[in-house]
PLY file of the C-alpha trace (Angstrom):
ply
format ascii 1.0
element vertex 182
property float x
property float y
property float z
element edge 181
property int vertex1
property int vertex2
end_header
-19.92 64.48 -7.34
-20.97 67.73 -8.99
-23.82 69.90 -7.80
-24.22 73.61 -8.65
-24.14 74.81 -5.03
-22.15 73.62 -2.07
-21.41 74.76 1.44
-18.00 76.33 1.91
-16.68 73.12 3.48
-18.07 70.95 0.65
-16.64 73.32 -1.98
-13.22 73.35 -0.34
-13.17 69.55 -0.21
-14.42 69.31 -3.82
-11.69 71.69 -5.06
-8.78 70.41 -2.95
-6.54 69.77 -5.97
-7.59 72.84 -7.95
-5.01 75.13 -9.49
-7.14 78.00 -8.14
-7.14 78.00 -4.35
-9.11 81.16 -3.56
-12.72 82.13 -4.03
-13.75 83.79 -7.25
-16.80 85.95 -7.94
-19.43 86.21 -10.64
-21.70 89.23 -11.05
-25.10 88.86 -12.61
-27.69 91.61 -13.09
-30.79 89.96 -11.64
-31.89 87.90 -8.70
-33.59 85.52 -11.15
-30.36 84.81 -13.03
-28.50 84.25 -9.75
-31.23 81.82 -8.61
-31.09 79.97 -11.92
-27.31 79.56 -11.64
-27.66 78.28 -8.09
-30.38 75.79 -9.05
-29.00 74.37 -12.28
-25.45 75.68 -12.64
-24.04 77.88 -15.38
-25.71 77.25 -18.74
-23.35 78.44 -21.48
-26.09 78.15 -24.10
-27.84 81.05 -22.33
-24.68 83.18 -22.17
-25.48 86.48 -23.87
-22.41 88.43 -22.79
-18.88 87.62 -21.76
-17.35 85.77 -24.67
-14.41 88.05 -25.39
-11.89 85.43 -24.28
-13.84 82.36 -25.43
-16.85 80.37 -24.27
-16.90 79.74 -20.53
-17.87 80.91 -17.09
-16.43 84.39 -16.52
-15.18 85.03 -12.99
-12.93 87.46 -11.18
-10.89 87.28 -7.98
-12.30 90.71 -7.02
-15.88 91.02 -5.76
-15.97 94.74 -6.71
-15.20 93.83 -10.32
-17.97 91.23 -10.25
-20.38 93.85 -8.91
-19.43 96.25 -11.71
-19.80 93.64 -14.47
-23.13 92.46 -13.09
-24.57 95.97 -13.35
-22.72 96.91 -16.56
-24.49 94.12 -18.45
-27.83 95.89 -17.98
-27.05 99.51 -18.92
-30.64 100.37 -19.87
-32.01 99.98 -16.37
-30.62 100.37 -12.87
-29.85 97.03 -11.28
-28.55 95.77 -7.99
-25.89 93.27 -9.03
-26.10 89.83 -7.55
-22.62 88.61 -6.59
-22.03 84.88 -6.39
-19.03 83.49 -4.54
-17.56 80.65 -6.58
-15.06 77.82 -6.12
-13.40 76.37 -9.20
-11.96 72.90 -9.58
-9.50 73.19 -12.45
-6.25 71.32 -12.91
-4.54 73.13 -15.75
-4.74 76.93 -15.52
-2.99 79.24 -17.96
-2.14 82.55 -16.33
-1.43 85.16 -18.96
-1.26 88.94 -19.23
-3.85 90.72 -21.31
-1.09 91.84 -23.69
0.28 88.31 -24.20
-3.23 86.97 -24.69
-3.83 89.60 -27.38
-0.58 88.69 -29.15
-1.42 84.99 -29.21
-5.01 85.51 -30.30
-4.10 88.06 -32.99
-1.71 85.52 -34.53
-4.26 82.72 -34.21
-7.03 84.76 -35.84
-4.77 85.94 -38.67
-4.01 82.28 -39.45
-7.59 81.06 -39.02
-9.27 83.89 -40.91
-7.17 85.02 -43.86
-8.78 87.82 -45.90
-9.72 85.33 -48.63
-11.76 83.12 -46.27
-15.54 83.64 -46.48
-16.96 84.95 -43.22
-20.74 84.44 -43.44
-22.99 86.74 -41.43
-21.61 88.88 -38.63
-23.17 86.62 -35.97
-21.79 83.48 -37.64
-18.34 85.03 -37.86
-18.36 86.12 -34.22
-19.53 82.66 -33.10
-16.69 81.11 -35.09
-14.15 83.44 -33.44
-15.42 82.41 -29.99
-15.19 78.73 -30.98
-11.64 79.14 -32.32
-10.45 80.98 -29.18
-11.95 78.37 -26.85
-10.59 75.44 -28.87
-7.12 76.99 -29.02
-6.69 76.88 -25.24
-8.62 73.66 -24.62
-6.58 71.83 -27.27
-3.45 72.82 -25.33
-4.91 71.09 -22.28
-6.07 74.15 -20.35
-9.39 73.95 -18.55
-9.22 77.61 -17.51
-7.31 80.79 -18.25
-6.62 83.74 -15.99
-6.09 87.01 -17.79
-4.31 89.62 -15.72
-5.03 93.24 -16.57
-2.35 95.88 -16.17
-2.22 97.53 -12.74
-4.81 100.25 -12.32
-3.61 103.75 -13.04
-4.75 105.88 -10.07
-5.92 108.56 -12.50
-8.60 106.15 -13.81
-11.75 105.37 -11.91
-12.35 101.67 -11.27
-15.16 101.81 -13.84
-12.94 103.36 -16.53
-10.13 100.89 -15.79
-12.54 97.95 -16.06
-14.06 99.26 -19.31
-10.60 99.78 -20.78
-8.80 96.64 -19.57
-11.51 94.26 -18.38
-9.94 93.73 -14.97
-8.49 90.41 -13.87
-10.64 87.64 -15.28
-10.77 83.88 -14.96
-12.56 81.92 -17.66
-13.45 78.32 -16.81
-14.37 76.45 -19.99
-16.46 73.69 -18.35
-19.32 75.01 -16.19
-19.28 71.78 -14.17
-15.90 72.85 -12.80
-17.42 75.72 -10.81
-19.83 75.76 -7.88
-21.59 78.52 -5.99
-20.83 78.70 -2.28
-24.00 78.98 -0.18
0 1
1 2
2 3
3 4
4 5
5 6
6 7
7 8
8 9
9 10
10 11
11 12
12 13
13 14
14 15
15 16
16 17
17 18
18 19
19 20
20 21
21 22
22 23
23 24
24 25
25 26
26 27
27 28
28 29
29 30
30 31
31 32
32 33
33 34
34 35
35 36
36 37
37 38
38 39
39 40
40 41
41 42
42 43
43 44
44 45
45 46
46 47
47 48
48 49
49 50
50 51
51 52
52 53
53 54
54 55
55 56
56 57
57 58
58 59
59 60
60 61
61 62
62 63
63 64
64 65
65 66
66 67
67 68
68 69
69 70
70 71
71 72
72 73
73 74
74 75
75 76
76 77
77 78
78 79
79 80
80 81
81 82
82 83
83 84
84 85
85 86
86 87
87 88
88 89
89 90
90 91
91 92
92 93
93 94
94 95
95 96
96 97
97 98
98 99
99 100
100 101
101 102
102 103
103 104
104 105
105 106
106 107
107 108
108 109
109 110
110 111
111 112
112 113
113 114
114 115
115 116
116 117
117 118
118 119
119 120
120 121
121 122
122 123
123 124
124 125
125 126
126 127
127 128
128 129
129 130
130 131
131 132
132 133
133 134
134 135
135 136
136 137
137 138
138 139
139 140
140 141
141 142
142 143
143 144
144 145
145 146
146 147
147 148
148 149
149 150
150 151
151 152
152 153
153 154
154 155
155 156
156 157
157 158
158 159
159 160
160 161
161 162
162 163
163 164
164 165
165 166
166 167
167 168
168 169
169 170
170 171
171 172
172 173
173 174
174 175
175 176
176 177
177 178
178 179
179 180
180 181
């Protein structure tokens, strides 16, 4: 049975057969958004950032990355990121490098959006790109993808590396396949 929050023991039992065995993390900029996620789960219709790899719940195996992304989403005001520890229950995970993901998506988008195809407004076009990316992986049977960034160059700060490469990210397409550990 799904519920948005579970104890560690409940979450481990719930995700016994998951392709992802370890905890993941989600950073959000406000206490209110963290509370909302814990009460009702992730609501993708309210997602205003984090669609670069398709529609889904954006997570990372690194709590420091989650902290950065939680504060980065609110650049106009200082925030204290709220970090949620998450367990995922996914069966079919695609693990892919950022470079391979880019190659596959570039080819997909070239085929889906030839120059002659009308694009509509910018927002409509971007929404269509997100839909196409999500459908591409879901139609192959994946319920989540893990995108591995290149190793961090020691000459880059963690912030610069994350801005440039996005860090290691896990995108779970169905929000009912993730729970917050309380």
